[in-house]
N, C-alpha and C positions, 0 to 999 in steps of 0.2 A: 599359470592360469588363477587367478583369484579368486578358491569359488565360495567364500564366504566373507563377508565382512561383521560377521554377530558369530558371540562369542555365549558358552552358559552363561547361568547367572553366577556367579563367583561360589556363591553361599552352596550351592546343593550340592557338590562333589565331594566337600569336606565335611560336611553333618553326616553324608551319608556313609561311610569313610569311616565317623568314629564311631558310630552306633554300628556298624559291621567289629570294629576291634572293641566296644566293650561286651558286645554279645559275644565276642569270642574270649577274652577275659571269661566272662561269666563263665563260659559253657566246661572251659580247662577246669574253674572254682570247681565244676561239679561232679568232676574227674571224666569227661572227655578227653582223652591224649591226645594231638595234635597228629599226624600222618607222620613224622616224620621221626616221631618222640619229643617229650619233653621240651626236649632244649633245642634243636633246631629246628622245631617244626615252630614254636612261637616266634625264631630270629623269625624264617620265615616268610610267616602269616606278617609281622610286623614290619617288615623289612619290607614285602611287597607294598601296602600300603600307604608306608613313605615315598619308595615310591612313584604310585601314584596319583601324588602330592607335587610330585617336581614337575610330571610329567604335565599336571595340570599348568604350574608356576611355567614351562616350558612354553607353552600354547597362549601362553595369558598374553608375552614377549610378543605376541606378533598382532595389534589389536586392532590392524586396519584387516585380516582375513591374513591366510597361509594360503599356496599353493595344494594347485589336487596334490602331485606326491607328497609330499608333507601329510598333510590331511589322512592323506591313506596311511600312511608309514605313524602318523602321534595312533591312529584307531587300530589301528594293529596292535601296538604296544600296548596298549591299553588293554585289548581283551587277551595280551599275550598275560600282564601281571594279574585281571581277574580271572583267568585258569589258575593262575601260578598261587595267591592267596587262595582259593575256593579248595584246592587243589594240597591245601597244609592246612586245611581246616575239614575235623569230622564231622563238625556238627550238621553242616549244609548251608548255614547262616551264609554264608561266605556268596552264595547264588544271585545276595540280594544286589550286589555289584553288577552283574551284569546287566539290568536295568537300564544302566548310564548307557553302556552300550546305544541303546537306539535314541535314547537321551543328546545323547553327545552328538551325535550322528544329524541328529535333526538339521542341526543350527552349521554342519557342513556344512552336507549334503541337498542337506531339504525331507521335505515328509517322503515323498516314495521309498530313497534309502532307508529310513529312519522305522518305515513301517516291513520294509523288507528283513532286515536283520533284525524287528522284531520277532518277526513270524518266525525267524530261522531259530533267533536266542529260546522259544518259546519251542520248536522243534528239537534241539539238539536234546533238552530235559525231557522231550517226552521219549524220545530214543535210547536216551540213559537210563531211561526207567525199564524200559522194555528190554534193554543187554540186562540189567544188574538185576531185575525182578520180575521176576514171572508171572504173571495173572497181576500186574501192581494196579491195572483197574479197577479190578472191587475191594482194593485197600482202602481205608478215607485217607490216612496218612499218605502217600503221595497223591491222589487225585487234591488234596487240599493244599500240598503245598503247590501242585502245576496250575491248580485254579491263584491261587495268590499270586505265584509268579508271573500270571498274566494278566492281572489287576495291575498290577505293579509295571507292568510293559507298557497298557493302557495307561497307566495315571501318567507315566513318563513321553511319551510322546504325548499327552492332549497336552502335560505343560510348559513343553518347550516348544509347541504353536501358538499357546496361547500369549509365550512371550516372546516369539520369534513376532506376532501379530503386532502384540502391545508396543515393541522398540518401530515397525516400523509405522505404527498409526503415531508413534511422539513423533519420528522425524518428521510426517507428515504434517503434522502438526507446526515442527518450529520450520519447516518452509513455507507453508503458509503462512506462521506470523510473520516471518524476514520478507516475504511477498508483499504482508502490506504494510511493514516501515517503511516498503520500497514507496507505495506504492502512497504510503502517509507521507512521507516525505516529497513524492509529485507536487501530488493537492499540490501544499502546503509552500513549493517553489513558484509550481502557476498561479495558487492565489494570490502569494504576495509580488511577482511580477504583474497580473492585472491589476492591484491596486497604486502597483507604483506608477504605469501609464495612466489609469484613474487619473492619478495626484496631477501628473505631469501635464494631462490637460484640463482639469479641473487649475493648474495656476498657471498658462495657456489662457485658457478663456476668461479666468477672472485676474490677481493679477498683473497679468503680463498687460493685455487691455488696458484697464488703469494707469500702470506706469508707463508705456507705450504716449496717451493722452498725457500725462503727465510730465512727460519730458517733451513734448513736440509744445505744449502750452507754456512752460518757461521758457523753451530755446523763441518761442513767438512772442513771447513778454519782453526778451532781452534785446530781440531784433529793435523791437520799437522803443524801446524805454523812453531814448532821444528823440526820435522821431513824433511818435502817437501817444502820449502819458496812459492817455484813455484810457487807449488798445492795447498797451500794457498790462494796467489796472486787471483787465478784464478775461485776461487771458491771465494772471495770477492767478484770480478770483477762482478761474472756469478748471485752472489746475488743484488748488486748495478741493474744489469739490469732487473731483475724481480723483484728490486724494484719499477723500472721505470714503466716496466707492468703495475704494480698494479696502477698504480698513475694515466698513462692513460685508465687503464680498468675503474675506479671512475671518471675521468672527463667524460668518456662515458656515464658512468651510469648517470651525472646526466646532459648531454647534453637529455640523452632520454628523462627522467623523464621530459625536459622544453618545449620536442616537438622540439629542434632545432638541432636536428641529420637526415644524410640526409636519402635515400635508404639501406637500407642493403642489402651488396655485399657477397654471400657467397663464390662463388669463392677466390675472393679477403680475405674475411677473414680464408677459410684452407688455403691457403699460407701463412699468418702472422702463421698462428698458429702453421705449418708443420717448417715455418724457427727454428720460437722460438723454438722446444721441439729437435730439429736439433741441436741448439746452447746448448740445453742440455745435450747434449753429448747421443742423441738418433736416431738410423738410424729410418725415417718415407718418406716414399715414398707418394704421392698423385697422383688419378685419378681423371679424374671429365668430366662424360658424359654428352653432352645432354644439354639443354637452361633452367636457373633457374627464365629467365623471365616470369610472369603471375603465377610465388606462392606465395603464399601467406606469407608476412613476418614474422607469425607466424611461421610457415611449416621451415621457410631456418632458421631462430633463434635456432626452438629445433634443427634440426642439425650441427647445429655448436655444442652447449651446450653438445651432444651427442657426436659429436669428439672429443671435448677439457676434457669431466671429463674421456674417453677411454683413451687418449694419459695418463692423469695425473694418474690412475692405473695402467695403462702399467707401469709406468717409476717409480711408488710410490709402489705398491702393486703386482704386476705382474714380476714383476725384468725385465723386457721385453729390447728385445734390438737391435729389429727393431718393424715395426708395420707397417701395410696397411692399407691407407685411403683408401676409395671411394667412391664418389657419382655418383649418373645416374642417368638424369632424363627424361623419356619416355612417352609412353603412358598407363604406369602404375601408374605414380604417381612419388612417388621421394624415392629413396632408399638409403641408407647409409649403408658401413659396414667398422668396424671398428676390424684388427685381426693382434694379435702380436705374439710373439714367448716365449709368458712369460710361471710359472708355474702353469696358467691352475685358471677357474674360479670354485669353490665347488656347487655357487650356493644357500649358505645361506648366512644369516648375512649378508642380503647389508645395505651398510649405508644411510645417508642423500643427494648422491652425487649420487646412482643410485635411491634413490628412486625418489627424483627431475628429475632429463631424465628421468625415466615414466612417473612423472605427468605431465610436457612438453610433451610430445609426447601422450599422449593420449588426452590433451588438444588441440592436432595439429590434433586430429581423427587418428592417426594411432597407430600400434604396434610396441612393443622392442620383440628379444628376444636374452639371454646371455645367452653363451655356452662356454665349450672346445674343445678342438679336441678331435680324435678315439682312440689316446691313452694319453686321460688326459695333454697335456700338452697347451698354447695358449689360449686364449681366445680371442673371436669374437662376436661381438655385432651384429646386421644388426636391422635397423628401415625400416621400410616403411609404407608411408602416401599416401593413396587411391588418386585419380585423381582428384571424389568429394568432398572432404573434402580440397584441395587443388590442387584450377584450372586453 
């Protein structure tokens, strides 16, 4: 069982070891002899501090944490070495090493064990004074030493708690940044996908339809070139006109992508669309009621694309001769109807154009209904976008 994935800051223990070593040397130079004499006592004192450094290095060989038994063994070894060093130092300054007991235990076992060990360390020092110094509590020096030792224990536990919480906060921040990066990448992917779908719909609705018309007109011109030159010439002229319209649509799309296009006017756009289709030989009438101002541009564009797709399908697939387009804006929202007198709509096998139409209207918050008349003739496309979606 791993008890902790956090280790104490690398600089704390060496700094305290160095301070204790320096204080011990000052005490020896001031005439305080080590417990085991001037020779061996200093060796034990210095060797114990070196062993403590080695113990810290051993602990840091497990950056992902240590298991319970190993953590307990490290704690016992550390306390043993603290005791050896303190026993070799008659000045008593090495008692400061014991503030590292709750400090290091906090990272391995948590706050409860750390506080318990801090209380135990203070209790051991109190018991030592009680055994060695009668009425020690009436003297200033032992009281001052005990007070400073307790303050050191409190500061050590507080520092450990702060370091652990800071690391947890940093880990949470890193996790939040990672998730934010994932969300950003996902949003960018979804935005790119939506933009690809939009460009695909625009290519189909604009360039694809004009190029289809050009291809049909050129085939007509080739077919009538020998039999009816006048019809062939008209077909070529119509193809040329469709090509110019396609070029105009491409330029308009480029201006839109660059953000250079002005506000979209549905009434004007439908008028131009009806005029173009009438020039292609299809009889189209337009009815427009209400005020389009204040409606979302996405709504107006969706209605225009539906009318465009409906007129193209009436000419290309339904073989209609007449089409009526009506747009109404009132309190119930926006409504567009495209009705032709062609051969009807079976309701199966929708192509990309009809799927793109439904996608546009759905994104604008509306719905599409497509059906034929009672006798199976004619196709009627109805689009309704509620006012709460088209304010």
